N, CA, C and O atoms as a GROMACS GRO file, in nm:
protein
  636
    1UNK      N    1   0.084  -0.117   0.000
    1UNK     CA    2   0.000   0.000   0.000
    1UNK      C    3   0.089   0.125   0.000
    1UNK      O    4   0.182   0.135   0.080
    2UNK      N    5   0.061   0.216  -0.088
    2UNK     CA    6   0.136   0.341  -0.095
    2UNK      C    7   0.058   0.453  -0.029
    2UNK      O    8  -0.064   0.462  -0.042
    3UNK      N    9   0.130   0.537   0.040
    3UNK     CA   10   0.068   0.652   0.103
    3UNK      C   11   0.098   0.774   0.017
    3UNK      O   12   0.213   0.800  -0.017
    4UNK      N   13  -0.003   0.845  -0.017
    4UNK     CA   14   0.016   0.966  -0.096
    4UNK      C   15  -0.041   1.084  -0.019
    4UNK      O   16  -0.154   1.080   0.030
    5UNK      N   17   0.038   1.186  -0.009
    5UNK     CA   18  -0.002   1.307   0.062
    5UNK      C   19   0.010   1.422  -0.036
    5UNK      O   20   0.121   1.452  -0.081
    6UNK      N   21  -0.100   1.490  -0.070
    6UNK     CA   22  -0.089   1.606  -0.160
    6UNK      C   23   0.013   1.707  -0.106
    6UNK      O   24   0.002   1.749   0.008
    7UNK      N   25   0.108   1.744  -0.187
    7UNK     CA   26   0.210   1.840  -0.145
    7UNK      C   27   0.324   1.778  -0.068
    7UNK      O   28   0.417   1.849  -0.028
    8UNK      N   29   0.320   1.646  -0.044
    8UNK     CA   30   0.428   1.579   0.028
    8UNK      C   31   0.410   1.588   0.178
    8UNK      O   32   0.309   1.638   0.227
    9UNK      N   33   0.509   1.538   0.249
    9UNK     CA   34   0.506   1.540   0.395
    9UNK      C   35   0.601   1.647   0.445
    9UNK      O   36   0.709   1.667   0.389
   10UNK      N   37   0.562   1.716   0.548
   10UNK     CA   38   0.649   1.818   0.608
   10UNK      C   39   0.680   1.777   0.751
   10UNK      O   40   0.589   1.763   0.834
   11UNK      N   41   0.806   1.758   0.780
   11UNK     CA   42   0.847   1.728   0.916
   11UNK      C   43   0.850   1.857   0.997
   11UNK      O   44   0.873   1.964   0.942
   12UNK      N   45   0.828   1.846   1.127
   12UNK     CA   46   0.835   1.967   1.210
   12UNK      C   47   0.973   2.032   1.196
   12UNK      O   48   1.075   1.964   1.196
   13UNK      N   49   0.973   2.163   1.186
   13UNK     CA   50   1.098   2.236   1.168
   13UNK      C   51   1.086   2.369   1.243
   13UNK      O   52   1.028   2.464   1.190
   14UNK      N   53   1.141   2.375   1.366
   14UNK     CA   54   1.126   2.498   1.445
   14UNK      C   55   1.173   2.623   1.371
   14UNK      O   56   1.110   2.728   1.383
   15UNK      N   57   1.282   2.614   1.296
   15UNK     CA   58   1.332   2.733   1.227
   15UNK      C   59   1.231   2.781   1.122
   15UNK      O   60   1.207   2.901   1.109
   16UNK      N   61   1.174   2.687   1.047
   16UNK     CA   62   1.076   2.724   0.945
   16UNK      C   63   0.950   2.783   1.009
   16UNK      O   64   0.891   2.877   0.956
   17UNK      N   65   0.911   2.726   1.121
   17UNK     CA   66   0.788   2.770   1.189
   17UNK      C   67   0.814   2.887   1.284
   17UNK      O   68   0.719   2.945   1.338
   18UNK      N   69   0.940   2.923   1.302
   18UNK     CA   70   0.981   3.029   1.393
   18UNK      C   71   0.929   3.007   1.536
   18UNK      O   72   0.887   3.101   1.604
   19UNK      N   73   0.932   2.881   1.578
   19UNK     CA   74   0.893   2.843   1.713
   19UNK      C   75   1.008   2.766   1.775
   19UNK      O   76   1.049   2.663   1.722
   20UNK      N   77   1.061   2.814   1.884
   20UNK     CA   78   1.176   2.752   1.947
   20UNK      C   79   1.144   2.713   2.090
   20UNK      O   80   1.095   2.796   2.167
   21UNK      N   81   1.169   2.589   2.127
   21UNK     CA   82   1.137   2.542   2.263
   21UNK      C   83   1.243   2.586   2.364
   21UNK      O   84   1.307   2.503   2.429
   22UNK      N   85   1.260   2.717   2.378
   22UNK     CA   86   1.356   2.773   2.473
   22UNK      C   87   1.280   2.860   2.572
   22UNK      O   88   1.163   2.892   2.550
   23UNK      N   89   1.344   2.900   2.680
   23UNK     CA   90   1.280   2.983   2.782
   23UNK      C   91   1.231   3.115   2.724
   23UNK      O   92   1.129   3.169   2.768
   24UNK      N   93   1.303   3.168   2.625
   24UNK     CA   94   1.265   3.297   2.566
   24UNK      C   95   1.179   3.282   2.441
   24UNK      O   96   1.123   3.379   2.392
   25UNK      N   97   1.169   3.160   2.390
   25UNK     CA   98   1.096   3.138   2.265
   25UNK      C   99   1.177   3.178   2.143
   25UNK      O  100   1.127   3.174   2.030
   26UNK      N  101   1.303   3.216   2.166
   26UNK     CA  102   1.392   3.255   2.056
   26UNK      C  103   1.499   3.149   2.034
   26UNK      O  104   1.530   3.069   2.123
   27UNK      N  105   1.554   3.150   1.915
   27UNK     CA  106   1.664   3.056   1.885
   27UNK      C  107   1.786   3.095   1.966
   27UNK      O  108   1.809   3.213   1.993
   28UNK      N  109   1.866   2.996   2.005
   28UNK     CA  110   1.992   3.020   2.074
   28UNK      C  111   2.105   2.974   1.983
   28UNK      O  112   2.100   2.865   1.927
   29UNK      N  113   2.203   3.056   1.970
   29UNK     CA  114   2.319   3.020   1.888
   29UNK      C  115   2.439   3.000   1.979
   29UNK      O  116   2.456   3.070   2.078
   30UNK      N  117   2.520   2.903   1.944
   30UNK     CA  118   2.643   2.878   2.018
   30UNK      C  119   2.760   2.885   1.922
   30UNK      O  120   2.744   2.864   1.802
   31UNK      N  121   2.874   2.914   1.975
   31UNK     CA  122   2.995   2.923   1.894
   31UNK      C  123   3.095   2.823   1.948
   31UNK      O  124   3.119   2.816   2.069
   32UNK      N  125   3.153   2.746   1.860
   32UNK     CA  126   3.253   2.648   1.897
   32UNK      C  127   3.379   2.673   1.816
   32UNK      O  128   3.371   2.717   1.701
   33UNK      N  129   3.494   2.648   1.874
   33UNK     CA  130   3.617   2.667   1.796
   33UNK      C  131   3.622   2.567   1.681
   33UNK      O  132   3.578   2.453   1.692
   34UNK      N  133   3.677   2.613   1.570
   34UNK     CA  134   3.695   2.526   1.454
   34UNK      C  135   3.822   2.444   1.476
   34UNK      O  136   3.928   2.501   1.500
   35UNK      N  137   3.812   2.311   1.468
   35UNK     CA  138   3.933   2.231   1.490
   35UNK      C  139   4.034   2.254   1.379
   35UNK      O  140   3.998   2.272   1.262
   36UNK      N  141   4.159   2.252   1.416
   36UNK     CA  142   4.267   2.268   1.319
   36UNK      C  143   4.327   2.130   1.290
   36UNK      O  144   4.359   2.055   1.382
   37UNK      N  145   4.342   2.098   1.162
   37UNK     CA  146   4.396   1.969   1.123
   37UNK      C  147   4.531   1.992   1.055
   37UNK      O  148   4.539   2.056   0.951
   38UNK      N  149   4.636   1.940   1.114
   38UNK     CA  150   4.768   1.945   1.052
   38UNK      C  151   4.784   1.820   0.968
   38UNK      O  152   4.832   1.717   1.016
   39UNK      N  153   4.744   1.830   0.842
   39UNK     CA  154   4.752   1.714   0.754
   39UNK      C  155   4.892   1.700   0.697
   39UNK      O  156   4.948   1.798   0.647
   40UNK      N  157   4.949   1.581   0.704
   40UNK     CA  158   5.079   1.560   0.641
   40UNK      C  159   5.066   1.576   0.489
   40UNK      O  160   4.955   1.568   0.435
   41UNK      N  161   5.176   1.600   0.419
   41UNK     CA  162   5.171   1.610   0.272
   41UNK      C  163   5.106   1.485   0.212
   41UNK      O  164   5.131   1.372   0.257
   42UNK      N  165   5.024   1.506   0.111
   42UNK     CA  166   4.960   1.394   0.043
   42UNK      C  167   4.837   1.340   0.113
   42UNK      O  168   4.781   1.240   0.069
   43UNK      N  169   4.795   1.404   0.221
   43UNK     CA  170   4.675   1.359   0.293
   43UNK      C  171   4.562   1.460   0.272
   43UNK      O  172   4.585   1.578   0.248
   44UNK      N  173   4.440   1.409   0.282
   44UNK     CA  174   4.320   1.489   0.265
   44UNK      C  175   4.225   1.461   0.380
   44UNK      O  176   4.238   1.360   0.449
   45UNK      N  177   4.129   1.549   0.402
   45UNK     CA  178   4.026   1.528   0.502
   45UNK      C  179   3.897   1.491   0.427
   45UNK      O  180   3.840   1.574   0.357
   46UNK      N  181   3.854   1.367   0.444
   46UNK     CA  182   3.738   1.314   0.373
   46UNK      C  183   3.610   1.334   0.453
   46UNK      O  184   3.608   1.312   0.574
   47UNK      N  185   3.505   1.378   0.384
   47UNK     CA  186   3.371   1.377   0.442
   47UNK      C  187   3.287   1.281   0.360
   47UNK      O  188   3.294   1.282   0.237
   48UNK      N  189   3.208   1.198   0.426
   48UNK     CA  190   3.118   1.111   0.352
   48UNK      C  191   2.989   1.187   0.326
   48UNK      O  192   2.946   1.268   0.408
   49UNK      N  193   2.927   1.159   0.211
   49UNK     CA  194   2.809   1.234   0.168
   49UNK      C  195   2.702   1.138   0.115
   49UNK      O  196   2.730   1.022   0.086
   50UNK      N  197   2.582   1.189   0.103
   50UNK     CA  198   2.472   1.116   0.042
   50UNK      C  199   2.443   1.174  -0.096
   50UNK      O  200   2.479   1.288  -0.126
   51UNK      N  201   2.377   1.094  -0.178
   51UNK     CA  202   2.330   1.144  -0.308
   51UNK      C  203   2.182   1.177  -0.294
   51UNK      O  204   2.121   1.154  -0.190
   52UNK      N  205   2.125   1.232  -0.400
   52UNK     CA  206   1.983   1.266  -0.398
   52UNK      C  207   1.896   1.143  -0.384
   52UNK      O  208   1.797   1.144  -0.310
   53UNK      N  209   1.932   1.035  -0.453
   53UNK     CA  210   1.851   0.913  -0.454
   53UNK      C  211   1.892   0.819  -0.340
   53UNK      O  212   1.917   0.701  -0.363
   54UNK      N  213   1.899   0.873  -0.219
   54UNK     CA  214   1.945   0.794  -0.106
   54UNK      C  215   1.875   0.841   0.020
   54UNK      O  216   1.857   0.961   0.042
   55UNK      N  217   1.835   0.746   0.103
   55UNK     CA  218   1.784   0.776   0.236
   55UNK      C  219   1.866   0.696   0.334
   55UNK      O  220   1.861   0.573   0.335
   56UNK      N  221   1.943   0.765   0.418
   56UNK     CA  222   2.039   0.700   0.506
   56UNK      C  223   2.126   0.606   0.424
   56UNK      O  224   2.196   0.653   0.333
   57UNK      N  225   2.125   0.476   0.451
   57UNK     CA  226   2.211   0.386   0.373
   57UNK      C  227   2.134   0.314   0.263
   57UNK      O  228   2.190   0.226   0.196
   58UNK      N  229   2.007   0.348   0.243
   58UNK     CA  230   1.929   0.286   0.136
   58UNK      C  231   1.948   0.368   0.008
   58UNK      O  232   1.917   0.487   0.004
   59UNK      N  233   1.999   0.301  -0.095
   59UNK     CA  234   2.030   0.367  -0.223
   59UNK      C  235   1.923   0.330  -0.324
   59UNK      O  236   1.897   0.212  -0.348
   60UNK      N  237   1.860   0.432  -0.384
   60UNK     CA  238   1.754   0.408  -0.481
   60UNK      C  239   1.798   0.425  -0.624
   60UNK      O  240   1.725   0.387  -0.716
   61UNK      N  241   1.915   0.480  -0.647
   61UNK     CA  242   1.963   0.499  -0.784
   61UNK      C  243   2.112   0.528  -0.783
   61UNK      O  244   2.170   0.558  -0.679
   62UNK      N  245   2.173   0.518  -0.900
   62UNK     CA  246   2.317   0.537  -0.913
   62UNK      C  247   2.355   0.677  -0.959
   62UNK      O  248   2.472   0.703  -0.988
   63UNK      N  249   2.258   0.767  -0.966
   63UNK     CA  250   2.287   0.904  -1.008
   63UNK      C  251   2.294   0.995  -0.885
   63UNK      O  252   2.223   0.975  -0.787
   64UNK      N  253   2.379   1.094  -0.895
   64UNK     CA  254   2.387   1.197  -0.792
   64UNK      C  255   2.364   1.330  -0.864
   64UNK      O  256   2.458   1.398  -0.904
   65UNK      N  257   2.237   1.365  -0.880
   65UNK     CA  258   2.205   1.485  -0.957
   65UNK      C  259   2.252   1.611  -0.888
   65UNK      O  260   2.267   1.714  -0.954
   66UNK      N  261   2.275   1.606  -0.757
   66UNK     CA  262   2.329   1.722  -0.688
   66UNK      C  263   2.465   1.761  -0.745
   66UNK      O  264   2.498   1.879  -0.755
   67UNK      N  265   2.544   1.660  -0.782
   67UNK     CA  266   2.683   1.684  -0.821
   67UNK      C  267   2.715   1.642  -0.964
   67UNK      O  268   2.832   1.638  -1.003
   68UNK      N  269   2.612   1.611  -1.043
   68UNK     CA  270   2.632   1.580  -1.184
   68UNK      C  271   2.693   1.443  -1.212
   68UNK      O  272   2.758   1.424  -1.314
   69UNK      N  273   2.673   1.348  -1.123
   69UNK     CA  274   2.727   1.213  -1.140
   69UNK      C  275   2.616   1.122  -1.191
   69UNK      O  276   2.504   1.125  -1.140
   70UNK      N  277   2.648   1.042  -1.292
   70UNK     CA  278   2.548   0.951  -1.349
   70UNK      C  279   2.603   0.810  -1.357
   70UNK      O  280   2.718   0.787  -1.394
   71UNK      N  281   2.518   0.715  -1.320
   71UNK     CA  282   2.545   0.572  -1.336
   71UNK      C  283   2.665   0.523  -1.255
   71UNK      O  284   2.741   0.439  -1.302
   72UNK      N  285   2.682   0.574  -1.135
   72UNK     CA  286   2.790   0.524  -1.050
   72UNK      C  287   2.806   0.606  -0.924
   72UNK      O  288   2.774   0.725  -0.922
   73UNK      N  289   2.853   0.543  -0.820
   73UNK     CA  290   2.868   0.610  -0.691
   73UNK      C  291   3.011   0.602  -0.637
   73UNK      O  292   3.043   0.668  -0.538
   74UNK      N  293   3.096   0.522  -0.699
   74UNK     CA  294   3.233   0.506  -0.649
   74UNK      C  295   3.319   0.617  -0.707
   74UNK      O  296   3.405   0.595  -0.793
   75UNK      N  297   3.294   0.738  -0.656
   75UNK     CA  298   3.368   0.855  -0.701
   75UNK      C  299   3.426   0.925  -0.578
   75UNK      O  300   3.372   0.914  -0.467
   76UNK      N  301   3.536   0.997  -0.598
   76UNK     CA  302   3.593   1.080  -0.492
   76UNK      C  303   3.606   1.220  -0.549
   76UNK      O  304   3.672   1.241  -0.651
   77UNK      N  305   3.544   1.317  -0.482
   77UNK     CA  306   3.546   1.456  -0.525
   77UNK      C  307   3.667   1.524  -0.462
   77UNK      O  308   3.689   1.516  -0.342
   78UNK      N  309   3.745   1.592  -0.547
   78UNK     CA  310   3.866   1.662  -0.502
   78UNK      C  311   3.874   1.797  -0.569
   78UNK      O  312   3.821   1.816  -0.679
   79UNK      N  313   3.942   1.891  -0.505
   79UNK     CA  314   3.970   2.019  -0.567
   79UNK      C  315   4.060   1.995  -0.688
   79UNK      O  316   4.152   1.914  -0.681
   80UNK      N  317   4.034   2.062  -0.799
   80UNK     CA  318   4.111   2.041  -0.923
   80UNK      C  319   4.260   2.068  -0.902
   80UNK      O  320   4.343   1.997  -0.958
   81UNK      N  321   4.294   2.168  -0.821
   81UNK     CA  322   4.435   2.196  -0.795
   81UNK      C  323   4.501   2.082  -0.717
   81UNK      O  324   4.617   2.051  -0.740
   82UNK      N  325   4.426   2.020  -0.626
   82UNK     CA  326   4.479   1.907  -0.552
   82UNK      C  327   4.502   1.787  -0.643
   82UNK      O  328   4.600   1.714  -0.628
   83UNK      N  329   4.411   1.767  -0.737
   83UNK     CA  330   4.426   1.657  -0.834
   83UNK      C  331   4.556   1.675  -0.912
   83UNK      O  332   4.635   1.582  -0.924
   84UNK      N  333   4.577   1.796  -0.964
   84UNK     CA  334   4.698   1.825  -1.042
   84UNK      C  335   4.824   1.812  -0.956
   84UNK      O  336   4.922   1.751  -0.998
   85UNK      N  337   4.820   1.869  -0.836
   85UNK     CA  338   4.936   1.865  -0.747
   85UNK      C  339   4.975   1.723  -0.710
   85UNK      O  340   5.093   1.693  -0.692
   86UNK      N  341   4.876   1.634  -0.700
   86UNK     CA  342   4.902   1.494  -0.665
   86UNK      C  343   4.947   1.412  -0.787
   86UNK      O  344   4.978   1.293  -0.774
   87UNK      N  345   4.950   1.475  -0.905
   87UNK     CA  346   4.989   1.402  -1.025
   87UNK      C  347   4.882   1.306  -1.073
   87UNK      O  348   4.912   1.207  -1.140
   88UNK      N  349   4.758   1.334  -1.038
   88UNK     CA  350   4.646   1.250  -1.078
   88UNK      C  351   4.567   1.320  -1.187
   88UNK      O  352   4.600   1.431  -1.227
   89UNK      N  353   4.461   1.255  -1.236
   89UNK     CA  354   4.381   1.314  -1.343
   89UNK      C  355   4.234   1.280  -1.324
   89UNK      O  356   4.199   1.178  -1.264
   90UNK      N  357   4.149   1.365  -1.377
   90UNK     CA  358   4.005   1.339  -1.375
   90UNK      C  359   3.978   1.205  -1.442
   90UNK      O  360   4.035   1.176  -1.547
   91UNK      N  361   3.893   1.125  -1.381
   91UNK     CA  362   3.857   0.995  -1.438
   91UNK      C  363   3.951   0.882  -1.399
   91UNK      O  364   3.922   0.765  -1.425
   92UNK      N  365   4.063   0.916  -1.337
   92UNK     CA  366   4.158   0.812  -1.295
   92UNK      C  367   4.098   0.733  -1.178
   92UNK      O  368   4.026   0.788  -1.094
   93UNK      N  369   4.131   0.604  -1.173
   93UNK     CA  370   4.079   0.518  -1.067
   93UNK      C  371   4.184   0.507  -0.956
   93UNK      O  372   4.300   0.475  -0.981
   94UNK      N  373   4.139   0.534  -0.833
   94UNK     CA  374   4.230   0.532  -0.718
   94UNK      C  375   4.172   0.448  -0.605
   94UNK      O  376   4.052   0.421  -0.601
   95UNK      N  377   4.260   0.408  -0.516
   95UNK     CA  378   4.219   0.346  -0.390
   95UNK      C  379   4.232   0.453  -0.283
   95UNK      O  380   4.323   0.536  -0.288
   96UNK      N  381   4.141   0.452  -0.187
   96UNK     CA  382   4.141   0.549  -0.079
   96UNK      C  383   4.182   0.475   0.049
   96UNK      O  384   4.125   0.372   0.083
   97UNK      N  385   4.282   0.529   0.118
   97UNK     CA  386   4.327   0.470   0.244
   97UNK      C  387   4.306   0.569   0.356
   97UNK      O  388   4.348   0.684   0.347
   98UNK      N  389   4.240   0.525   0.464
   98UNK     CA  390   4.225   0.611   0.581
   98UNK      C  391   4.335   0.580   0.680
   98UNK      O  392   4.387   0.469   0.686
   99UNK      N  393   4.370   0.683   0.759
   99UNK     CA  394   4.480   0.673   0.855
   99UNK      C  395   4.431   0.722   0.991
   99UNK      O  396   4.388   0.836   1.004
  100UNK      N  397   4.438   0.634   1.092
  100UNK     CA  398   4.396   0.671   1.226
  100UNK      C  399   4.472   0.588   1.329
  100UNK      O  400   4.460   0.465   1.331
  101UNK      N  401   4.548   0.655   1.412
  101UNK     CA  402   4.622   0.589   1.520
  101UNK      C  403   4.699   0.466   1.471
  101UNK      O  404   4.696   0.360   1.534
  102UNK      N  405   4.769   0.481   1.360
  102UNK     CA  406   4.850   0.373   1.306
  102UNK      C  407   4.773   0.267   1.229
  102UNK      O  408   4.833   0.175   1.174
  103UNK      N  409   4.642   0.278   1.225
  103UNK     CA  410   4.558   0.182   1.153
  103UNK      C  411   4.526   0.237   1.015
  103UNK      O  412   4.496   0.355   0.999
  104UNK      N  413   4.532   0.150   0.915
  104UNK     CA  414   4.494   0.188   0.779
  104UNK      C  415   4.378   0.100   0.732
  104UNK      O  416   4.375  -0.020   0.757
  105UNK      N  417   4.284   0.165   0.664
  105UNK     CA  418   4.169   0.094   0.605
  105UNK      C  419   4.161   0.138   0.459
  105UNK      O  420   4.188   0.254   0.429
  106UNK      N  421   4.125   0.047   0.369
  106UNK     CA  422   4.128   0.077   0.226
  106UNK      C  423   3.992   0.052   0.160
  106UNK      O  424   3.928  -0.050   0.184
  107UNK      N  425   3.951   0.148   0.078
  107UNK     CA  426   3.834   0.134  -0.011
  107UNK      C  427   3.888   0.144  -0.153
  107UNK      O  428   3.953   0.242  -0.188
  108UNK      N  429   3.862   0.044  -0.232
  108UNK     CA  430   3.924   0.034  -0.364
  108UNK      C  431   3.832   0.081  -0.478
  108UNK      O  432   3.709   0.076  -0.470
  109UNK      N  433   3.899   0.127  -0.582
  109UNK     CA  434   3.835   0.156  -0.712
  109UNK      C  435   3.736   0.272  -0.710
  109UNK      O  436   3.616   0.253  -0.730
  110UNK      N  437   3.787   0.392  -0.684
  110UNK     CA  438   3.706   0.514  -0.689
  110UNK      C  439   3.758   0.603  -0.801
  110UNK      O  440   3.879   0.614  -0.822
  111UNK      N  441   3.667   0.666  -0.874
  111UNK     CA  442   3.701   0.752  -0.986
  111UNK      C  443   3.717   0.896  -0.937
  111UNK      O  444   3.631   0.946  -0.864
  112UNK      N  445   3.825   0.960  -0.976
  112UNK     CA  446   3.850   1.099  -0.937
  112UNK      C  447   3.759   1.194  -1.015
  112UNK      O  448   3.750   1.186  -1.138
  113UNK      N  449   3.691   1.282  -0.942
  113UNK     CA  450   3.606   1.386  -1.002
  113UNK      C  451   3.650   1.521  -0.947
  113UNK      O  452   3.633   1.548  -0.828
  114UNK      N  453   3.709   1.607  -1.032
  114UNK     CA  454   3.740   1.743  -0.986
  114UNK      C  455   3.609   1.815  -0.952
  114UNK      O  456   3.510   1.804  -1.024
  115UNK      N  457   3.612   1.887  -0.840
  115UNK     CA  458   3.488   1.948  -0.791
  115UNK      C  459   3.521   2.075  -0.714
  115UNK      O  460   3.634   2.092  -0.666
  116UNK      N  461   3.425   2.164  -0.702
  116UNK     CA  462   3.444   2.288  -0.627
  116UNK      C  463   3.436   2.256  -0.478
  116UNK      O  464   3.332   2.272  -0.414
  117UNK      N  465   3.548   2.212  -0.424
  117UNK     CA  466   3.559   2.173  -0.284
  117UNK      C  467   3.688   2.237  -0.232
  117UNK      O  468   3.783   2.253  -0.308
  118UNK      N  469   3.693   2.274  -0.105
  118UNK     CA  470   3.815   2.338  -0.054
  118UNK      C  471   3.939   2.250  -0.071
  118UNK      O  472   3.930   2.128  -0.072
  119UNK      N  473   4.053   2.315  -0.083
  119UNK     CA  474   4.180   2.244  -0.094
  119UNK      C  475   4.199   2.150   0.024
  119UNK      O  476   4.159   2.180   0.136
  120UNK      N  477   4.262   2.037  -0.004
  120UNK     CA  478   4.297   1.934   0.096
  120UNK      C  479   4.174   1.864   0.154
  120UNK      O  480   4.185   1.791   0.252
  121UNK      N  481   4.057   1.887   0.092
  121UNK     CA  482   3.936   1.817   0.133
  121UNK      C  483   3.896   1.718   0.025
  121UNK      O  484   3.933   1.734  -0.091
  122UNK      N  485   3.821   1.618   0.064
  122UNK     CA  486   3.769   1.518  -0.030
  122UNK      C  487   3.629   1.481   0.016
  122UNK      O  488   3.595   1.496   0.134
  123UNK      N  489   3.549   1.433  -0.077
  123UNK     CA  490   3.414   1.386  -0.044
  123UNK      C  491   3.386   1.261  -0.124
  123UNK      O  492   3.428   1.249  -0.239
  124UNK      N  493   3.316   1.167  -0.063
  124UNK     CA  494   3.278   1.042  -0.132
  124UNK      C  495   3.150   0.990  -0.067
  124UNK      O  496   3.122   1.016   0.050
  125UNK      N  497   3.074   0.915  -0.145
  125UNK     CA  498   2.946   0.864  -0.097
  125UNK      C  499   2.963   0.756   0.009
  125UNK      O  500   3.060   0.680   0.009
  126UNK      N  501   2.866   0.751   0.099
  126UNK     CA  502   2.857   0.636   0.188
  126UNK      C  503   2.726   0.567   0.155
  126UNK      O  504   2.634   0.635   0.109
  127UNK      N  505   2.712   0.440   0.175
  127UNK     CA  506   2.795   0.352   0.256
  127UNK      C  507   2.920   0.298   0.188
  127UNK      O  508   2.994   0.220   0.250
  128UNK      N  509   2.946   0.336   0.064
  128UNK     CA  510   3.064   0.283  -0.006
  128UNK      C  511   3.195   0.311   0.070
  128UNK      O  512   3.290   0.234   0.060
  129UNK      N  513   3.198   0.420   0.145
  129UNK     CA  514   3.321   0.457   0.216
  129UNK      C  515   3.314   0.429   0.366
  129UNK      O  516   3.403   0.472   0.440
  130UNK      N  517   3.212   0.360   0.412
  130UNK     CA  518   3.203   0.330   0.555
  130UNK      C  519   3.326   0.255   0.606
  130UNK      O  520   3.366   0.272   0.721
  131UNK      N  521   3.385   0.172   0.521
  131UNK     CA  522   3.502   0.095   0.562
  131UNK      C  523   3.617   0.186   0.606
  131UNK      O  524   3.703   0.144   0.683
  132UNK      N  525   3.619   0.310   0.557
  132UNK     CA  526   3.728   0.402   0.589
  132UNK      C  527   3.714   0.467   0.726
  132UNK      O  528   3.811   0.522   0.778
  133UNK      N  529   3.597   0.460   0.785
  133UNK     CA  530   3.572   0.529   0.912
  133UNK      C  531   3.620   0.440   1.027
  133UNK      O  532   3.564   0.333   1.049
  134UNK      N  533   3.723   0.484   1.099
  134UNK     CA  534   3.774   0.404   1.209
  134UNK      C  535   3.671   0.390   1.321
  134UNK      O  536   3.609   0.488   1.360
  135UNK      N  537   3.654   0.271   1.371
  135UNK     CA  538   3.553   0.246   1.474
  135UNK      C  539   3.582   0.327   1.600
  135UNK      O  540   3.489   0.371   1.668
  136UNK      N  541   3.708   0.346   1.632
  136UNK     CA  542   3.744   0.417   1.756
  136UNK      C  543   3.744   0.569   1.739
  136UNK      O  544   3.763   0.641   1.837
  137UNK      N  545   3.724   0.619   1.619
  137UNK     CA  546   3.724   0.763   1.596
  137UNK      C  547   3.580   0.813   1.606
  137UNK      O  548   3.499   0.795   1.514
  138UNK      N  549   3.549   0.876   1.720
  138UNK     CA  550   3.412   0.920   1.745
  138UNK      C  551   3.410   1.064   1.795
  138UNK      O  552   3.511   1.116   1.842
  139UNK      N  553   3.295   1.128   1.784
  139UNK     CA  554   3.276   1.264   1.833
  139UNK      C  555   3.285   1.267   1.985
  139UNK      O  556   3.247   1.170   2.051
  140UNK      N  557   3.334   1.376   2.040
  140UNK     CA  558   3.358   1.388   2.183
  140UNK      C  559   3.232   1.365   2.268
  140UNK      O  560   3.237   1.288   2.364
  141UNK      N  561   3.123   1.427   2.235
  141UNK     CA  562   3.006   1.420   2.321
  141UNK      C  563   2.905   1.315   2.275
  141UNK      O  564   2.856   1.237   2.356
  142UNK      N  565   2.874   1.312   2.146
  142UNK     CA  566   2.769   1.221   2.097
  142UNK      C  567   2.817   1.078   2.077
  142UNK      O  568   2.736   0.986   2.069
  143UNK      N  569   2.949   1.059   2.068
  143UNK     CA  570   3.007   0.927   2.047
  143UNK      C  571   2.971   0.868   1.910
  143UNK      O  572   2.978   0.747   1.891
  144UNK      N  573   2.931   0.953   1.815
  144UNK     CA  574   2.899   0.906   1.680
  144UNK      C  575   3.027   0.897   1.598
  144UNK      O  576   3.122   0.971   1.624
  145UNK      N  577   3.031   0.809   1.498
  145UNK     CA  578   3.151   0.796   1.414
  145UNK      C  579   3.184   0.928   1.344
  145UNK      O  580   3.094   1.005   1.308
  146UNK      N  581   3.311   0.953   1.325
  146UNK     CA  582   3.357   1.078   1.263
  146UNK      C  583   3.356   1.068   1.111
  146UNK      O  584   3.459   1.088   1.046
  147UNK      N  585   3.242   1.037   1.056
  147UNK     CA  586   3.228   1.016   0.911
  147UNK      C  587   3.253   1.141   0.828
  147UNK      O  588   3.271   1.132   0.707
  148UNK      N  589   3.254   1.256   0.891
  148UNK     CA  590   3.278   1.382   0.819
  148UNK      C  591   3.421   1.431   0.839
  148UNK      O  592   3.453   1.544   0.801
  149UNK      N  593   3.506   1.350   0.900
  149UNK     CA  594   3.641   1.394   0.930
  149UNK      C  595   3.736   1.275   0.934
  149UNK      O  596   3.781   1.233   1.040
  150UNK      N  597   3.766   1.221   0.816
  150UNK     CA  598   3.851   1.103   0.804
  150UNK      C  599   3.977   1.142   0.725
  150UNK      O  600   3.966   1.189   0.612
  151UNK      N  601   4.093   1.123   0.784
  151UNK     CA  602   4.218   1.154   0.715
  151UNK      C  603   4.248   1.041   0.616
  151UNK      O  604   4.252   0.923   0.653
  152UNK      N  605   4.270   1.079   0.490
  152UNK     CA  606   4.293   0.978   0.385
  152UNK      C  607   4.414   1.014   0.299
  152UNK      O  608   4.465   1.126   0.301
  153UNK      N  609   4.456   0.914   0.224
  153UNK     CA  610   4.552   0.934   0.115
  153UNK      C  611   4.496   0.856  -0.005
  153UNK      O  612   4.409   0.771   0.009
  154UNK      N  613   4.549   0.888  -0.121
  154UNK     CA  614   4.505   0.825  -0.245
  154UNK      C  615   4.622   0.756  -0.313
  154UNK      O  616   4.735   0.804  -0.307
  155UNK      N  617   4.595   0.644  -0.378
  155UNK     CA  618   4.697   0.578  -0.458
  155UNK      C  619   4.630   0.524  -0.583
  155UNK      O  620   4.512   0.487  -0.582
  156UNK      N  621   4.706   0.519  -0.692
  156UNK     CA  622   4.652   0.468  -0.817
  156UNK      C  623   4.609   0.324  -0.794
  156UNK      O  624   4.684   0.243  -0.739
  157UNK      N  625   4.488   0.292  -0.837
  157UNK     CA  626   4.432   0.160  -0.815
  157UNK      C  627   4.501   0.055  -0.900
  157UNK      O  628   4.536   0.080  -1.015
  158UNK      N  629   4.521  -0.062  -0.842
  158UNK     CA  630   4.584  -0.171  -0.913
  158UNK      C  631   4.488  -0.249  -1.001
  158UNK      O  632   4.527  -0.348  -1.063
  159UNK      N  633   4.363  -0.206  -1.007
  159UNK     CA  634   4.259  -0.275  -1.085
  159UNK      C  635   4.298  -0.417  -1.106
  159UNK      O  636   4.224  -0.493  -1.169
   0.00000   0.00000   0.00000
């Protein structure tokens, strides 16, 4: 049975509704220091991302219309200058290795896609890159995996 709702479903959103469950009824903003990452040469900071046709880890299609990717999800987005500096090329197939406390984890066969992303940063879809997230690397308070902050290196894939 399919459920159809004219206009779709709207989840509660205090910001959209301008209703905040605070003592003053107003939004509260907090400021936190931005962590500094001293990345060794040849290393990048990977964030895992979702595509449009995905809900959590359920994948409904192989296209990522947000980023212009069609018929595949094993891609790694990098700044074009980083691609050139690393001696790599758009469309080249690489293996991604994560580095954490002396432990290395490898995800194989990802295609390089130059993208408007900050230098020394990388992005790739999950769950394809879940293997790269170290189990012991978690956020300080929530204890959730650091899927948005994984130190990686790239190597030409041995296909």
